[in-house]
C-alpha positions in Angstrom: 15.3 10.1 -51.2 13.3 12.8 -49.5 14.2 16.4 -50.3 12.7 19.4 -48.5 13.0 22.8 -50.4 12.4 25.8 -48.2 11.9 28.8 -50.4 12.4 31.9 -48.2 11.8 34.4 -51.0 8.8 36.6 -50.1 7.9 36.5 -53.8 7.9 32.7 -53.8 8.1 31.0 -57.2 7.4 34.1 -59.1 10.9 35.7 -58.6 14.4 34.7 -59.6 15.0 32.4 -56.6 11.8 30.5 -57.6 12.9 30.0 -61.2 16.2 28.6 -60.2 14.7 26.4 -57.5 12.2 25.0 -60.1 15.0 23.9 -62.4 17.1 22.5 -59.6 14.1 20.5 -58.4 13.5 19.2 -61.9 17.0 17.8 -61.9 16.6 16.1 -58.6 13.2 14.6 -59.6 14.8 13.2 -62.7 17.0 11.1 -60.5 14.1 9.8 -58.4 14.0 12.3 -55.5 10.7 13.1 -53.8 10.7 16.9 -53.5 8.5 18.8 -51.1 8.3 22.6 -51.1 7.7 25.0 -48.2 7.0 28.7 -48.6 7.4 30.5 -45.2 5.5 33.4 -46.5 2.4 31.3 -46.7 2.8 30.0 -43.1 2.0 31.2 -39.7 5.4 31.0 -37.9 5.9 33.2 -34.9 9.3 34.4 -33.7 11.3 32.2 -31.4 10.6 33.4 -27.8 13.9 32.1 -26.4 11.9 30.3 -23.6 13.6 26.9 -24.1 10.4 25.1 -23.2 11.2 22.9 -26.2 14.2 21.6 -24.3 12.8 21.5 -20.8 9.0 21.4 -20.3 7.9 20.0 -23.7 11.0 18.3 -25.1 11.1 18.4 -28.9 7.9 20.4 -29.1 7.5 24.2 -29.3 4.8 25.7 -27.0 3.7 27.9 -29.9 0.8 26.2 -31.8 1.4 27.3 -35.3 2.5 26.0 -38.7 6.1 25.3 -37.5 5.0 22.0 -36.1 4.5 20.6 -39.6 7.8 22.2 -40.8 9.7 20.4 -38.0 8.2 17.0 -39.0 9.3 17.5 -42.6 12.8 18.7 -41.6 13.3 15.8 -39.3 12.6 13.2 -42.0 14.4 14.8 -44.9 17.5 13.4 -46.4 18.3 16.7 -48.0 17.2 20.2 -47.0 17.6 23.0 -49.6 17.6 26.5 -48.1 16.6 28.8 -51.0 16.9 32.6 -50.4 17.8 35.7 -52.1 20.6 37.8 -50.5 18.9 40.4 -48.2 21.4 42.8 -46.6 24.3 40.3 -46.7 22.2 37.3 -45.5 19.1 35.3 -45.7 15.6 36.8 -45.7 13.8 37.4 -42.4 11.3 34.7 -43.3 14.0 32.1 -43.6 15.8 33.3 -40.4 12.7 33.0 -38.4 12.1 29.5 -39.6 15.7 28.5 -38.8 15.4 30.0 -35.3 12.3 27.9 -34.7 14.0 24.7 -35.6 15.8 24.2 -32.2 13.2 21.7 -31.0 15.0 19.2 -33.3 18.0 19.4 -31.0 18.6 18.5 -27.3 19.5 21.2 -24.9 22.5 19.3 -23.6 26.0 19.7 -25.1 28.2 17.3 -26.8 31.7 17.9 -28.2 31.9 17.5 -32.0 35.1 18.4 -33.7 36.4 20.1 -30.6 33.3 22.3 -30.4 30.3 22.4 -28.1 27.2 21.5 -30.1 23.6 20.4 -29.3 23.0 16.8 -30.4 20.0 16.2 -32.8 17.0 14.3 -31.4 17.0 10.6 -32.1 14.3 10.7 -34.8 16.0 13.5 -36.8 17.8 12.4 -40.0 21.4 13.6 -40.2 21.5 14.2 -44.0 22.7 17.0 -46.2 22.0 20.6 -46.6 22.3 22.8 -49.7 22.2 26.5 -50.1 20.5 28.0 -53.2 20.8 31.8 -53.5 20.6 34.7 -55.9 22.1 38.2 -55.6 21.5 41.5 -57.3 25.2 42.4 -57.2 27.9 41.1 -59.7 30.6 40.0 -57.3 30.6 36.5 -55.9 31.9 37.6 -52.5 28.5 39.1 -51.8 27.4 35.5 -51.0 30.2 35.0 -48.4 28.4 36.1 -45.3 25.4 33.9 -46.2 27.6 30.9 -47.0 29.4 31.3 -43.7 26.1 31.4 -41.8 24.7 28.3 -43.6 27.8 26.3 -42.9 27.4 27.2 -39.2 23.8 26.0 -39.4 24.9 22.7 -40.9 27.4 22.2 -38.0 24.7 23.0 -35.4 22.1 20.7 -37.2 24.7 18.0 -37.6 24.1 18.0 -41.4 26.7 17.8 -44.1 27.1 21.0 -46.1 26.7 19.8 -49.7 27.5 23.1 -51.5 25.8 26.1 -52.9 24.0 26.9 -56.1 24.7 30.7 -56.6 23.5 33.1 -59.3 24.8 36.7 -59.1 22.9 39.5 -60.9 19.9 37.2 -61.4 17.7 40.2 -62.4 19.8 40.6 -65.5 18.8 37.2 -66.9 15.3 38.1 -68.0 16.5 41.2 -70.0 19.4 39.3 -71.4 17.1 36.6 -72.8 14.9 39.2 -74.4 18.0 40.6 -76.2 19.0 37.2 -77.4 21.8 36.5 -75.0 22.1 32.7 -74.8 21.5 31.3 -71.3 20.7 27.7 -72.1 24.0 26.5 -70.6 23.1 28.2 -67.2 19.6 26.7 -67.1 21.0 23.3 -68.1 23.7 23.5 -65.4 21.1 24.3 -62.7 19.2 21.1 -63.6 22.5 19.1 -63.8 23.5 20.3 -60.3 20.2 18.8 -59.1 20.9 15.5 -60.8 24.5 15.4 -59.5 23.3 16.1 -55.9 21.0 13.1 -55.9 23.3 10.8 -57.8 26.6 11.7 -56.1 25.7 13.5 -52.9 27.6 16.6 -54.2 27.8 19.0 -57.1 30.7 19.4 -59.5 32.7 22.7 -59.3 32.5 22.9 -63.1 28.7 22.7 -63.0 28.4 25.4 -60.3 30.8 27.7 -62.2 28.6 27.6 -65.3 25.6 28.7 -63.1 27.5 31.7 -61.8 29.2 32.7 -65.0 29.2 36.3 -66.3 26.3 37.2 -68.5 27.2 40.8 -69.4 30.2 42.8 -68.3 30.0 44.6 -64.9 30.2 48.1 -66.5 27.1 47.3 -68.6 25.3 46.0 -65.5 26.0 49.3 -63.7 24.8 51.3 -66.7 21.5 49.3 -67.0 20.9 49.5 -63.2 21.6 53.2 -63.0 19.6 54.1 -66.0 16.5 52.6 -64.3 17.1 53.9 -60.7 18.3 57.4 -61.7 14.8 58.2 -62.9 13.2 57.2 -59.6 
């Protein structure tokens, strides 16, 4: 099974998103998945120009000659696409959004009705597999992920891919400090890998597994105190 992980964090594997992605990928690999990684920060990907040449004059091909051509090939052949991004102002990073905007050559310009809704059908060579969201947030409340989840679900409908769920970790920045203070996090790290194994084995992830990943590490009042003690001095 071919898995494409698109890590939209500008800090790549060095930050909290990267750490969780690494564990998730380990779990998928343990079940035999072939995992490829893309880091938009390292690529030359221009903004979508809205010219629709990829639907009209050069069907399936963007007129911009940049690194997106290789990304499109990898997206088209992937059984599972993992969109990994920290929450930036209630959504995905600009790096990720630009890449998604540039993915429309994978679709036809014409409409079809799917589930009583106008959609663009995928091109014949594009796999119609699954898509997973992996995200971290600096806030404590889980509803901070809601706008991003809604966006990704809409992307799935437009790409004609099944939404296979979300691996979500609030207040990810707390984890490093908690470990240094001896707070046990092995269950969270283990659950991230288990979610990867479940995805490959079952095509989905258990609610119980995802709940462990997002569990509270320290009370919210303590999080506020730690955060403010740092930023009040800036």
